[in-house]
Every structure is written in structure tokens, then in C-alpha cells.
C-alpha positions in Angstrom: 30.8 -22.5 -1.7 29.1 -20.1 -4.0 25.9 -18.3 -3.2 23.0 -17.5 -5.4 22.5 -14.0 -6.2 19.8 -12.4 -3.9 18.2 -9.0 -4.7 15.5 -7.1 -2.9 14.0 -4.1 -4.7 11.3 -1.5 -4.1 10.3 1.6 -6.1 7.5 4.0 -6.3 6.4 6.8 -8.5 4.4 9.9 -8.0 2.8 12.1 -10.6 2.9 15.8 -9.9 1.1 17.5 -12.6 2.9 16.7 -15.8 6.1 15.6 -13.9 6.6 12.1 -12.9 8.9 11.6 -10.0 10.4 8.0 -9.3 12.3 6.5 -6.5 14.0 3.0 -6.3 15.9 1.2 -3.6 17.8 -2.1 -4.5 19.8 -4.3 -2.2 21.9 -7.1 -3.4 22.3 -9.2 -0.4 25.1 -11.5 -1.3 27.3 -8.5 -2.4 26.2 -6.3 0.5 25.5 -3.5 -2.0 22.7 -1.0 -1.7 21.7 1.4 -4.4 19.2 4.2 -4.0 18.0 6.2 -7.1 15.7 9.1 -7.6 14.6 10.6 -11.0 12.2 12.6 -12.9 10.6 12.8 -16.3 9.1 16.2 -17.8 7.2 16.1 -21.0 8.2 19.3 -22.9 6.2 18.6 -26.1 3.8 16.0 -27.0 6.7 13.9 -28.4 9.7 14.9 -26.4 10.4 14.2 -22.8 13.3 15.2 -20.6 14.7 13.1 -17.9 17.2 13.5 -15.0 18.1 11.4 -12.0 20.5 10.7 -9.3 21.9 7.4 -8.1 24.0 6.6 -5.0 25.7 3.1 -4.5 27.3 1.7 -1.4 29.8 -1.1 -1.6 33.3 -2.3 -0.9 34.4 -0.7 -4.2 33.1 2.7 -3.6 36.0 3.8 -1.5 38.0 3.3 -4.7 35.8 5.5 -7.0 34.4 2.5 -8.8 30.6 3.1 -7.9 28.0 4.2 -10.4 26.9 7.1 -8.3 26.0 10.5 -9.7 23.9 12.6 -11.8 22.4 11.3 -15.1 20.3 12.7 -17.8 18.5 12.0 -21.0 15.6 12.4 -23.3 13.2 10.6 -25.3 11.5 11.3 -28.6 8.3 9.7 -29.9 7.7 9.6 -33.8 5.6 7.5 -36.0 5.2 4.7 -33.6 8.8 4.5 -32.6 10.6 5.9 -29.7 14.3 6.9 -29.4 15.7 7.4 -26.0 19.2 8.8 -25.0 20.9 8.6 -21.5 24.2 9.9 -20.1 25.3 8.0 -16.9 28.3 8.4 -14.8 30.3 5.1 -14.3 32.9 6.3 -11.5 36.5 5.7 -12.4 35.3 4.0 -15.7 34.0 7.4 -17.1 30.7 7.8 -18.3 28.1 5.7 -20.4 25.9 7.0 -23.2 22.9 4.9 -24.4 20.7 5.2 -27.3 17.8 2.8 -27.7 15.1 2.5 -30.4 11.7 0.9 -29.8 8.9 0.2 -32.1 5.4 -1.1 -31.6 4.0 -3.4 -34.4 
């Protein structure tokens, strides 16, 4: 018998001057996995923001080094109605992930 995935998630953010601090906790009930993440964003210019965060995951696979826990970093740049975001995230034994996204409003 298969179970439907069930997830509980809660988060908060706090503005401390120019710095935004965020926290998130997610529990995947059927997988018995909990992830806790903390992060912050600091605008360094009107169009550039630096980001850093840390995530810690608990699951049966973490003893084998397959968790996505660790320190991540990135930045965002806003130009002419578009935004480019870059993120570097550790993926345990799988290495690391580098993501680039482009967003536009029209």
C-alpha cells in the first residue's frame, strides 16, 4: 500500500536593517525526513544582492552522506526589468549544484 506524500512546512523572515534573515522547517511525514534551513540576503548595491544559507537534513540516507546539508551561497542582479540569480548548493555525495535563473516581468 503506498502513502500519499504529506509535508508540513513553516517559515519566518526578519528584516534587520538592510539584511533579510529567513528560517524554514519542513517535515516530510511519509519519508520521516526533516530539513531545517537558515539564510540571509544582503543588498550591496541597488541592483545586486548577496545571499548565504545553511540547511541541515535528517533522514535514513544521511548516514551514507547523501543529504543536501551544508552551506550554500549566491547572488542576484536586477537589470532593465529582468533578474538573474545564481546559487551554489552542496548535494552531499552527489557533489554540488550550481543554478542560474532568469526572471522577467512584462
